[in-house]
mmCIF file as gemmi writes it, N, C-alpha and C atoms, coordinates in Angstrom:
data_model
loop_
_atom_site.group_PDB
_atom_site.id
_atom_site.type_symbol
_atom_site.label_atom_id
_atom_site.label_alt_id
_atom_site.label_comp_id
_atom_site.label_asym_id
_atom_site.label_entity_id
_atom_site.label_seq_id
_atom_site.pdbx_PDB_ins_code
_atom_site.Cartn_x
_atom_site.Cartn_y
_atom_site.Cartn_z
_atom_site.occupancy
_atom_site.B_iso_or_equiv
_atom_site.pdbx_formal_charge
_atom_site.auth_seq_id
_atom_site.auth_asym_id
_atom_site.pdbx_PDB_model_num
ATOM 1 N N . MET Axp A 1 ? -22.81 9.697 20.885 1 0 ? 1 A 1
ATOM 2 C CA . MET Axp A 1 ? -21.398 8.759 20.988 1 0 ? 1 A 1
ATOM 3 C C . MET Axp A 1 ? -20.082 9.373 21.569 1 0 ? 1 A 1
ATOM 4 N N . ARG Axp A 2 ? -19.601 9.439 22.257 1 0 ? 2 A 1
ATOM 5 C CA . ARG Axp A 2 ? -18.489 10.042 22.886 1 0 ? 2 A 1
ATOM 6 C C . ARG Axp A 2 ? -17.233 9.744 21.427 1 0 ? 2 A 1
ATOM 7 N N . ALA Axp A 3 ? -16.774 10.889 21.537 1 0 ? 3 A 1
ATOM 8 C CA . ALA Axp A 3 ? -15.207 10.844 20.363 1 0 ? 3 A 1
ATOM 9 C C . ALA Axp A 3 ? -14.103 10.147 21.247 1 0 ? 3 A 1
ATOM 10 N N . VAL Axp A 4 ? -13.432 9.28 20.621 1 0 ? 4 A 1
ATOM 11 C CA . VAL Axp A 4 ? -12.269 8.814 21.397 1 0 ? 4 A 1
ATOM 12 C C . VAL Axp A 4 ? -10.927 9.712 20.94 1 0 ? 4 A 1
ATOM 13 N N . THR Axp A 5 ? -10.595 10.024 21.452 1 0 ? 5 A 1
ATOM 14 C CA . THR Axp A 5 ? -9.357 11.24 21.623 1 0 ? 5 A 1
ATOM 15 C C . THR Axp A 5 ? -8.01 10.598 22.302 1 0 ? 5 A 1
ATOM 16 N N . SER Axp A 6 ? -8.075 9.669 22.818 1 0 ? 6 A 1
ATOM 17 C CA . SER Axp A 6 ? -6.756 8.63 22.675 1 0 ? 6 A 1
ATOM 18 C C . SER Axp A 6 ? -5.611 8.393 21.559 1 0 ? 6 A 1
ATOM 19 N N . THR Axp A 7 ? -4.772 8.315 21.83 1 0 ? 7 A 1
ATOM 20 C CA . THR Axp A 7 ? -3.769 7.798 21.176 1 0 ? 7 A 1
ATOM 21 C C . THR Axp A 7 ? -3.117 6.516 21.731 1 0 ? 7 A 1
ATOM 22 N N . GLU Axp A 8 ? -3.222 6.012 22.557 1 0 ? 8 A 1
ATOM 23 C CA . GLU Axp A 8 ? -2.301 5.316 23.316 1 0 ? 8 A 1
ATOM 24 C C . GLU Axp A 8 ? -2.17 3.645 22.791 1 0 ? 8 A 1
ATOM 25 N N . LEU Axp A 9 ? -3.488 3.438 21.86 1 0 ? 9 A 1
ATOM 26 C CA . LEU Axp A 9 ? -3.173 2.124 21.105 1 0 ? 9 A 1
ATOM 27 C C . LEU Axp A 9 ? -2.272 2.605 20.025 1 0 ? 9 A 1
ATOM 28 N N . ARG Axp A 10 ? -2.09 3.794 19.23 1 0 ? 10 A 1
ATOM 29 C CA . ARG Axp A 10 ? -1.457 4.031 18.196 1 0 ? 10 A 1
ATOM 30 C C . ARG Axp A 10 ? 0.151 4.175 18.653 1 0 ? 10 A 1
ATOM 31 N N . ASP Axp A 11 ? 0.189 4.819 19.579 1 0 ? 11 A 1
ATOM 32 C CA . ASP Axp A 11 ? 1.522 4.897 20.225 1 0 ? 11 A 1
ATOM 33 C C . ASP Axp A 11 ? 2.214 3.709 20.826 1 0 ? 11 A 1
ATOM 34 N N . HIS Axp A 12 ? 1.391 2.725 21.352 1 0 ? 12 A 1
ATOM 35 C CA . HIS Axp A 12 ? 1.884 1.538 21.989 1 0 ? 12 A 1
ATOM 36 C C . HIS Axp A 12 ? 2.409 0.795 20.309 1 0 ? 12 A 1
ATOM 37 N N . LEU Axp A 13 ? 1.784 0.679 19.317 1 0 ? 13 A 1
ATOM 38 C CA . LEU Axp A 13 ? 1.913 -0.003 18.165 1 0 ? 13 A 1
ATOM 39 C C . LEU Axp A 13 ? 3.282 0.604 17.782 1 0 ? 13 A 1
ATOM 40 N N . LEU Axp A 14 ? 3.566 2.11 17.682 1 0 ? 14 A 1
ATOM 41 C CA . LEU Axp A 14 ? 4.535 2.846 16.904 1 0 ? 14 A 1
ATOM 42 C C . LEU Axp A 14 ? 5.522 2.474 17.587 1 0 ? 14 A 1
ATOM 43 N N . ARG Axp A 15 ? 5.222 2.27 18.504 1 0 ? 15 A 1
ATOM 44 C CA . ARG Axp A 15 ? 6.832 1.839 19.807 1 0 ? 15 A 1
ATOM 45 C C . ARG Axp A 15 ? 7.416 0.536 19.262 1 0 ? 15 A 1
ATOM 46 N N . GLY Axp A 16 ? 6.608 -0.503 18.817 1 0 ? 16 A 1
ATOM 47 C CA . GLY Axp A 16 ? 6.509 -1.768 18.73 1 0 ? 16 A 1
ATOM 48 C C . GLY Axp A 16 ? 6.952 -2.695 19.951 1 0 ? 16 A 1
ATOM 49 N N . LYS Axp A 17 ? 6.395 -1.95 21.058 1 0 ? 17 A 1
ATOM 50 C CA . LYS Axp A 17 ? 5.755 -2.973 22.302 1 0 ? 17 A 1
ATOM 51 C C . LYS Axp A 17 ? 4.891 -4.05 22.055 1 0 ? 17 A 1
ATOM 52 N N . PRO Axp A 18 ? 4.867 -5.208 22.703 1 0 ? 18 A 1
ATOM 53 C CA . PRO Axp A 18 ? 4.155 -6.481 22.534 1 0 ? 18 A 1
ATOM 54 C C . PRO Axp A 18 ? 3.187 -6.233 22.897 1 0 ? 18 A 1
ATOM 55 N N . TYR Axp A 19 ? 2.082 -6.854 22.438 1 0 ? 19 A 1
ATOM 56 C CA . TYR Axp A 19 ? 0.389 -6.738 22.434 1 0 ? 19 A 1
ATOM 57 C C . TYR Axp A 19 ? 0.245 -7.84 23.537 1 0 ? 19 A 1
ATOM 58 N N . ALA Axp A 20 ? -0.867 -7.536 24.417 1 0 ? 20 A 1
ATOM 59 C CA . ALA Axp A 20 ? -1.189 -8.213 25.4 1 0 ? 20 A 1
ATOM 60 C C . ALA Axp A 20 ? -2.272 -9.159 25.216 1 0 ? 20 A 1
ATOM 61 N N . PHE Axp A 21 ? -3.171 -8.913 24.071 1 0 ? 21 A 1
ATOM 62 C CA . PHE Axp A 21 ? -4.141 -9.802 23.598 1 0 ? 21 A 1
ATOM 63 C C . PHE Axp A 21 ? -4.11 -9.992 22.064 1 0 ? 21 A 1
ATOM 64 N N . ASP Axp A 22 ? -4.633 -10.911 21.533 1 0 ? 22 A 1
ATOM 65 C CA . ASP Axp A 22 ? -4.202 -11.576 20.194 1 0 ? 22 A 1
ATOM 66 C C . ASP Axp A 22 ? -5.42 -10.144 19.472 1 0 ? 22 A 1
ATOM 67 N N . PRO Axp A 23 ? -5.114 -9.576 18.411 1 0 ? 23 A 1
ATOM 68 C CA . PRO Axp A 23 ? -5.679 -8.426 17.693 1 0 ? 23 A 1
ATOM 69 C C . PRO Axp A 23 ? -6.959 -9.085 16.919 1 0 ? 23 A 1
ATOM 70 N N . TYR Axp A 24 ? -6.55 -10.795 16.47 1 0 ? 24 A 1
ATOM 71 C CA . TYR Axp A 24 ? -7.547 -11.125 15.509 1 0 ? 24 A 1
ATOM 72 C C . TYR Axp A 24 ? -8.555 -12.077 16.238 1 0 ? 24 A 1
ATOM 73 N N . ARG Axp A 25 ? -8.083 -12.429 17.566 1 0 ? 25 A 1
ATOM 74 C CA . ARG Axp A 25 ? -8.992 -13.534 18.275 1 0 ? 25 A 1
ATOM 75 C C . ARG Axp A 25 ? -9.663 -12.713 19.586 1 0 ? 25 A 1
ATOM 76 N N . GLY Axp A 26 ? -8.708 -11.961 20.022 1 0 ? 26 A 1
ATOM 77 C CA . GLY Axp A 26 ? -9.171 -11.136 21.429 1 0 ? 26 A 1
ATOM 78 C C . GLY Axp A 26 ? -8.543 -12.18 22.458 1 0 ? 26 A 1
ATOM 79 N N . THR Axp A 27 ? -7.952 -13.562 22.229 1 0 ? 27 A 1
ATOM 80 C CA . THR Axp A 27 ? -7.44 -13.904 23.396 1 0 ? 27 A 1
ATOM 81 C C . THR Axp A 27 ? -5.932 -13.284 24.317 1 0 ? 27 A 1
ATOM 82 N N . ASP Axp A 28 ? -6.227 -13.719 25.353 1 0 ? 28 A 1
ATOM 83 C CA . ASP Axp A 28 ? -5.022 -13.154 26.06 1 0 ? 28 A 1
ATOM 84 C C . ASP Axp A 28 ? -3.933 -13.852 26.062 1 0 ? 28 A 1
ATOM 85 N N . LEU Axp A 29 ? -2.635 -13.488 25.53 1 0 ? 29 A 1
ATOM 86 C CA . LEU Axp A 29 ? -1.285 -13.646 25.071 1 0 ? 29 A 1
ATOM 87 C C . LEU Axp A 29 ? -0.653 -14.318 26.012 1 0 ? 29 A 1
ATOM 88 N N . ALA Axp A 30 ? -0.853 -14.27 27.633 1 0 ? 30 A 1
ATOM 89 C CA . ALA Axp A 30 ? -0.265 -14.868 28.125 1 0 ? 30 A 1
ATOM 90 C C . ALA Axp A 30 ? -0.498 -16.195 28.674 1 0 ? 30 A 1
ATOM 91 N N . GLN Axp A 31 ? -2.001 -16.775 27.989 1 0 ? 31 A 1
ATOM 92 C CA . GLN Axp A 31 ? -1.891 -18.113 27.832 1 0 ? 31 A 1
ATOM 93 C C . GLN Axp A 31 ? -1.739 -18.961 26.856 1 0 ? 31 A 1
ATOM 94 N N . GLY Axp A 32 ? -0.903 -18.086 25.919 1 0 ? 32 A 1
ATOM 95 C CA . GLY Axp A 32 ? 0.257 -18.892 24.946 1 0 ? 32 A 1
ATOM 96 C C . GLY Axp A 32 ? -0.702 -17.877 23.79 1 0 ? 32 A 1
ATOM 97 N N . VAL Axp A 33 ? 0.65 -18.091 22.627 1 0 ? 33 A 1
ATOM 98 C CA . VAL Axp A 33 ? 0.301 -17.245 21.209 1 0 ? 33 A 1
ATOM 99 C C . VAL Axp A 33 ? -0.589 -18.409 20.346 1 0 ? 33 A 1
ATOM 100 N N . PRO Axp A 34 ? -1.394 -18.049 19.682 1 0 ? 34 A 1
ATOM 101 C CA . PRO Axp A 34 ? -2.41 -18.849 18.776 1 0 ? 34 A 1
ATOM 102 C C . PRO Axp A 34 ? -1.491 -18.781 17.525 1 0 ? 34 A 1
ATOM 103 N N . ARG Axp A 35 ? -1.681 -19.92 16.743 1 0 ? 35 A 1
ATOM 104 C CA . ARG Axp A 35 ? -1.577 -20.203 15.501 1 0 ? 35 A 1
ATOM 105 C C . ARG Axp A 35 ? -2.032 -18.839 14.735 1 0 ? 35 A 1
ATOM 106 N N . PRO Axp A 36 ? -1.386 -17.975 14.072 1 0 ? 36 A 1
ATOM 107 C CA . PRO Axp A 36 ? -1.935 -16.778 13.561 1 0 ? 36 A 1
ATOM 108 C C . PRO Axp A 36 ? -2.785 -17.656 11.91 1 0 ? 36 A 1
ATOM 109 N N . PHE Axp A 37 ? -3.943 -16.8 11.44 1 0 ? 37 A 1
ATOM 110 C CA . PHE Axp A 37 ? -4.361 -16.958 10.063 1 0 ? 37 A 1
ATOM 111 C C . PHE Axp A 37 ? -3.78 -16.563 9.155 1 0 ? 37 A 1
ATOM 112 N N . LYS Axp A 38 ? -3.334 -17.389 8.036 1 0 ? 38 A 1
ATOM 113 C CA . LYS Axp A 38 ? -2.406 -17.216 6.72 1 0 ? 38 A 1
ATOM 114 C C . LYS Axp A 38 ? -2.939 -15.447 6.337 1 0 ? 38 A 1
ATOM 115 N N . ALA Axp A 39 ? -4.084 -15.223 6.175 1 0 ? 39 A 1
ATOM 116 C CA . ALA Axp A 39 ? -4.449 -13.831 5.828 1 0 ? 39 A 1
ATOM 117 C C . ALA Axp A 39 ? -3.521 -12.736 6.908 1 0 ? 39 A 1
ATOM 118 N N . ALA Axp A 40 ? -3.518 -12.825 8.33 1 0 ? 40 A 1
ATOM 119 C CA . ALA Axp A 40 ? -3.018 -12.073 8.929 1 0 ? 40 A 1
ATOM 120 C C . ALA Axp A 40 ? -1.43 -12.173 9.136 1 0 ? 40 A 1
ATOM 121 N N . LYS Axp A 41 ? -1.035 -13.255 8.722 1 0 ? 41 A 1
ATOM 122 C CA . LYS Axp A 41 ? 0.253 -13.445 8.167 1 0 ? 41 A 1
ATOM 123 C C . LYS Axp A 41 ? 0.893 -12.691 7.232 1 0 ? 41 A 1
ATOM 124 N N . LEU Axp A 42 ? -0.031 -12.539 6.132 1 0 ? 42 A 1
ATOM 125 C CA . LEU Axp A 42 ? 0.448 -11.721 4.836 1 0 ? 42 A 1
ATOM 126 C C . LEU Axp A 42 ? -0.12 -10.569 5.468 1 0 ? 42 A 1
ATOM 127 N N . GLY Axp A 43 ? -0.68 -9.963 6.135 1 0 ? 43 A 1
ATOM 128 C CA . GLY Axp A 43 ? -1.061 -8.408 6.596 1 0 ? 43 A 1
ATOM 129 C C . GLY Axp A 43 ? -2.185 -8.294 5.851 1 0 ? 43 A 1
ATOM 130 N N . LEU Axp A 44 ? -2.918 -9.277 5.632 1 0 ? 44 A 1
ATOM 131 C CA . LEU Axp A 44 ? -4.177 -8.869 5.157 1 0 ? 44 A 1
ATOM 132 C C . LEU Axp A 44 ? -5.807 -8.96 6.014 1 0 ? 44 A 1
ATOM 133 N N . GLU Axp A 45 ? -5.419 -9.188 7.097 1 0 ? 45 A 1
ATOM 134 C CA . GLU Axp A 45 ? -6.266 -9.436 7.902 1 0 ? 45 A 1
ATOM 135 C C . GLU Axp A 45 ? -6.376 -8.024 9.158 1 0 ? 45 A 1
ATOM 136 N N . PRO Axp A 46 ? -7.443 -7.144 9.33 1 0 ? 46 A 1
ATOM 137 C CA . PRO Axp A 46 ? -7.734 -6.375 10.109 1 0 ? 46 A 1
ATOM 138 C C . PRO Axp A 46 ? -7.607 -6.776 11.4 1 0 ? 46 A 1
ATOM 139 N N . PHE Axp A 47 ? -7.013 -5.708 12.407 1 0 ? 47 A 1
ATOM 140 C CA . PHE Axp A 47 ? -7.238 -6.139 14.087 1 0 ? 47 A 1
ATOM 141 C C . PHE Axp A 47 ? -8.654 -6.002 14.425 1 0 ? 47 A 1
ATOM 142 N N . ARG Axp A 48 ? -9.271 -7.005 14.628 1 0 ? 48 A 1
ATOM 143 C CA . ARG Axp A 48 ? -10.576 -7.046 15.276 1 0 ? 48 A 1
ATOM 144 C C . ARG Axp A 48 ? -10.875 -6.765 16.869 1 0 ? 48 A 1
ATOM 145 N N . TYR Axp A 49 ? -9.831 -7.151 17.856 1 0 ? 49 A 1
ATOM 146 C CA . TYR Axp A 49 ? -9.818 -6.728 19.308 1 0 ? 49 A 1
ATOM 147 C C . TYR Axp A 49 ? -8.491 -5.665 19.28 1 0 ? 49 A 1
ATOM 148 N N . CYS Axp A 50 ? -8.939 -5.334 20.432 1 0 ? 50 A 1
ATOM 149 C CA . CYS Axp A 50 ? -7.708 -4.278 21.14 1 0 ? 50 A 1
ATOM 150 C C . CYS Axp A 50 ? -6.618 -5.292 21.363 1 0 ? 50 A 1
ATOM 151 N N . PRO Axp A 51 ? -5.434 -4.771 21.189 1 0 ? 51 A 1
ATOM 152 C CA . PRO Axp A 51 ? -3.959 -5.733 21.663 1 0 ? 51 A 1
ATOM 153 C C . PRO Axp A 51 ? -3.912 -5.257 22.843 1 0 ? 51 A 1
ATOM 154 N N . LEU Axp A 52 ? -4.483 -4.315 23.581 1 0 ? 52 A 1
ATOM 155 C CA . LEU Axp A 52 ? -3.887 -3.393 24.638 1 0 ? 52 A 1
ATOM 156 C C . LEU Axp A 52 ? -5.149 -4.581 25.9 1 0 ? 52 A 1
ATOM 157 N N . CYS Axp A 53 ? -6.294 -4.42 25.534 1 0 ? 53 A 1
ATOM 158 C CA . CYS Axp A 53 ? -7.502 -4.954 26.412 1 0 ? 53 A 1
ATOM 159 C C . CYS Axp A 53 ? -8.265 -5.89 26.176 1 0 ? 53 A 1
ATOM 160 N N . GLY Axp A 54 ? -8.078 -6.402 24.795 1 0 ? 54 A 1
ATOM 161 C CA . GLY Axp A 54 ? -8.772 -7.127 24.173 1 0 ? 54 A 1
ATOM 162 C C . GLY Axp A 54 ? -10.288 -6.947 24.01 1 0 ? 54 A 1
ATOM 163 N N . ARG Axp A 55 ? -11.029 -5.917 24.162 1 0 ? 55 A 1
ATOM 164 C CA . ARG Axp A 55 ? -12.201 -5.562 24.055 1 0 ? 55 A 1
ATOM 165 C C . ARG Axp A 55 ? -12.115 -5.289 22.296 1 0 ? 55 A 1
ATOM 166 N N . ARG Axp A 56 ? -13.718 -5.925 21.88 1 0 ? 56 A 1
ATOM 167 C CA . ARG Axp A 56 ? -14.144 -5.87 20.269 1 0 ? 56 A 1
ATOM 168 C C . ARG Axp A 56 ? -13.744 -4.717 19.83 1 0 ? 56 A 1
ATOM 169 N N . MET Axp A 57 ? -13.065 -4.245 18.757 1 0 ? 57 A 1
ATOM 170 C CA . MET Axp A 57 ? -13.234 -3.047 18.27 1 0 ? 57 A 1
ATOM 171 C C . MET Axp A 57 ? -14.244 -2.743 17.011 1 0 ? 57 A 1
ATOM 172 N N . VAL Axp A 58 ? -14.523 -1.343 16.483 1 0 ? 58 A 1
ATOM 173 C CA . VAL Axp A 58 ? -15.243 -1.492 15.512 1 0 ? 58 A 1
ATOM 174 C C . VAL Axp A 58 ? -14.367 -0.978 14.35 1 0 ? 58 A 1
ATOM 175 N N . THR Axp A 59 ? -14.185 -2.11 13.379 1 0 ? 59 A 1
ATOM 176 C CA . THR Axp A 59 ? -13.25 -2.129 12.338 1 0 ? 59 A 1
ATOM 177 C C . THR Axp A 59 ? -14.068 -1.946 10.882 1 0 ? 59 A 1
ATOM 178 N N . GLN Axp A 60 ? -13.441 -1.196 10.554 1 0 ? 60 A 1
ATOM 179 C CA . GLN Axp A 60 ? -13.938 -0.609 8.788 1 0 ? 60 A 1
ATOM 180 C C . GLN Axp A 60 ? -12.903 -1.198 7.943 1 0 ? 60 A 1
ATOM 181 N N . VAL Axp A 61 ? -13.298 -1.674 6.636 1 0 ? 61 A 1
ATOM 182 C CA . VAL Axp A 61 ? -12.584 -2.097 5.88 1 0 ? 61 A 1
ATOM 183 C C . VAL Axp A 61 ? -13.075 -1.431 4.592 1 0 ? 61 A 1
ATOM 184 N N . LEU Axp A 62 ? -12.038 -0.849 3.959 1 0 ? 62 A 1
ATOM 185 C CA . LEU Axp A 62 ? -11.915 -0.119 2.782 1 0 ? 62 A 1
ATOM 186 C C . LEU Axp A 62 ? -11.027 -0.548 1.85 1 0 ? 62 A 1
ATOM 187 N N . PRO Axp A 63 ? -11.439 0.167 0.503 1 0 ? 63 A 1
ATOM 188 C CA . PRO Axp A 63 ? -10.756 -0.758 -0.447 1 0 ? 63 A 1
ATOM 189 C C . PRO Axp A 63 ? -9.022 -0.393 -0.603 1 0 ? 63 A 1
ATOM 190 N N . ASN Axp A 64 ? -8.484 0.461 0.496 1 0 ? 64 A 1
ATOM 191 C CA . ASN Axp A 64 ? -7.425 0.825 0.525 1 0 ? 64 A 1
ATOM 192 C C . ASN Axp A 64 ? -6.694 0.917 1.707 1 0 ? 64 A 1
ATOM 193 N N . GLY Axp A 65 ? -7.2 -0.407 1.918 1 0 ? 65 A 1
ATOM 194 C CA . GLY Axp A 65 ? -6.775 -0.353 3.724 1 0 ? 65 A 1
ATOM 195 C C . GLY Axp A 65 ? -7.756 -0.374 4.705 1 0 ? 65 A 1
ATOM 196 N N . TRP Axp A 66 ? -7.878 -0.357 6.239 1 0 ? 66 A 1
ATOM 197 C CA . TRP Axp A 66 ? -8.905 -0.391 7.418 1 0 ? 66 A 1
ATOM 198 C C . TRP Axp A 66 ? -8.401 0.347 8.462 1 0 ? 66 A 1
ATOM 199 N N . THR Axp A 67 ? -9.582 0.512 9.57 1 0 ? 67 A 1
ATOM 200 C CA . THR Axp A 67 ? -9.271 1.173 10.278 1 0 ? 67 A 1
ATOM 201 C C . THR Axp A 67 ? -9.842 0.216 11.527 1 0 ? 67 A 1
ATOM 202 N N . ALA Axp A 68 ? -9.591 0.658 12.535 1 0 ? 68 A 1
ATOM 203 C CA . ALA Axp A 68 ? -9.972 -0.105 13.902 1 0 ? 68 A 1
ATOM 204 C C . ALA Axp A 68 ? -10.198 1.158 14.989 1 0 ? 68 A 1
ATOM 205 N N . ARG Axp A 69 ? -11.159 1.039 15.472 1 0 ? 69 A 1
ATOM 206 C CA . ARG Axp A 69 ? -11.39 1.914 16.925 1 0 ? 69 A 1
ATOM 207 C C . ARG Axp A 69 ? -11.598 1.258 18.299 1 0 ? 69 A 1
ATOM 208 N N . CYS Axp A 70 ? -10.962 1.496 19.188 1 0 ? 70 A 1
ATOM 209 C CA . CYS Axp A 70 ? -11.19 0.856 20.671 1 0 ? 70 A 1
ATOM 210 C C . CYS Axp A 70 ? -11.687 1.898 21.26 1 0 ? 70 A 1
ATOM 211 N N . SER Axp A 71 ? -12.565 1.575 22.133 1 0 ? 71 A 1
ATOM 212 C CA . SER Axp A 71 ? -13.376 2.666 22.979 1 0 ? 71 A 1
ATOM 213 C C . SER Axp A 71 ? -12.72 3.261 23.751 1 0 ? 71 A 1
ATOM 214 N N . ARG Axp A 72 ? -11.602 2.494 24.479 1 0 ? 72 A 1
ATOM 215 C CA . ARG Axp A 72 ? -10.498 2.895 25.548 1 0 ? 72 A 1
ATOM 216 C C . ARG Axp A 72 ? -9.47 3.445 24.68 1 0 ? 72 A 1
ATOM 217 N N . HIS Axp A 73 ? -8.493 3.033 23.879 1 0 ? 73 A 1
ATOM 218 C CA . HIS Axp A 73 ? -7.562 3.231 23.36 1 0 ? 73 A 1
ATOM 219 C C . HIS Axp A 73 ? -7.116 3.877 21.654 1 0 ? 73 A 1
ATOM 220 N N . GLY Axp A 74 ? -8.249 3.913 21.858 1 0 ? 74 A 1
ATOM 221 C CA . GLY Axp A 74 ? -8.091 5.198 20.469 1 0 ? 74 A 1
ATOM 222 C C . GLY Axp A 74 ? -8.228 3.99 18.87 1 0 ? 74 A 1
ATOM 223 N N . GLU Axp A 75 ? -7.892 4.838 17.944 1 0 ? 75 A 1
ATOM 224 C CA . GLU Axp A 75 ? -7.902 4.489 16.761 1 0 ? 75 A 1
ATOM 225 C C . GLU Axp A 75 ? -6.448 4.204 15.899 1 0 ? 75 A 1
ATOM 226 N N . ILE Axp A 76 ? -6.645 2.992 15.183 1 0 ? 76 A 1
ATOM 227 C CA . ILE Axp A 76 ? -5.488 2.725 14.346 1 0 ? 76 A 1
ATOM 228 C C . ILE Axp A 76 ? -5.906 2.457 12.746 1 0 ? 76 A 1
ATOM 229 N N . SER Axp A 77 ? -4.952 2.48 12.037 1 0 ? 77 A 1
ATOM 230 C CA . SER Axp A 77 ? -5.309 2.384 10.94 1 0 ? 77 A 1
ATOM 231 C C . SER Axp A 77 ? -3.797 1.607 9.998 1 0 ? 77 A 1
ATOM 232 N N . SER Axp A 78 ? -4.665 0.758 8.892 1 0 ? 78 A 1
ATOM 233 C CA . SER Axp A 78 ? -3.448 -0.096 8.392 1 0 ? 78 A 1
ATOM 234 C C . SER Axp A 78 ? -2.098 0.454 7.676 1 0 ? 78 A 1
ATOM 235 N N . TYR Axp A 79 ? -2.167 1.798 7.614 1 0 ? 79 A 1
ATOM 236 C CA . TYR Axp A 79 ? -1.536 2.563 7.222 1 0 ? 79 A 1
ATOM 237 C C . TYR Axp A 79 ? 0.208 2.433 8.109 1 0 ? 79 A 1
ATOM 238 N N . LEU Axp A 80 ? 0.167 2.254 9.331 1 0 ? 80 A 1
ATOM 239 C CA . LEU Axp A 80 ? 0.808 2.032 10.415 1 0 ? 80 A 1
ATOM 240 C C . LEU Axp A 80 ? 1.563 1.018 10.117 1 0 ? 80 A 1
ATOM 241 N N . PHE Axp A 81 ? 1.071 0.193 9.599 1 0 ? 81 A 1
ATOM 242 C CA . PHE Axp A 81 ? 2.029 -1.077 9.057 1 0 ? 81 A 1
ATOM 243 C C . PHE Axp A 81 ? 2.517 -1.025 7.658 1 0 ? 81 A 1
ATOM 244 N N . GLU Axp A 82 ? 2.456 -0.37 7.001 1 0 ? 82 A 1
ATOM 245 C CA . GLU Axp A 82 ? 2.939 -0.473 5.51 1 0 ? 82 A 1
ATOM 246 C C . GLU Axp A 82 ? 4.144 0.337 5.638 1 0 ? 82 A 1
ATOM 247 N N . HIS Axp A 83 ? 5.024 -0.177 4.866 1 0 ? 83 A 1
ATOM 248 C CA . HIS Axp A 83 ? 6.457 -0.276 4.724 1 0 ? 83 A 1
ATOM 249 C C . HIS Axp A 83 ? 7.217 0.63 3.776 1 0 ? 83 A 1
């Protein structure tokens, strides 16, 4: 398996740019914004789909957070959303 070295997803999220796809369902946000899950609104739900391309991401849930990796856009972690 090839290692993902892109930081495009992380950089996109850190700049606060809008998502193209719903990170929880993978739906195209140009079609409308779906109602968010209650857990997602509380920040408890990890990303399952890449917000840039809509591909299913490899998501790992850990006791202290989560990580999610897109095969094209790189990896993000829940620590990016902590204040």
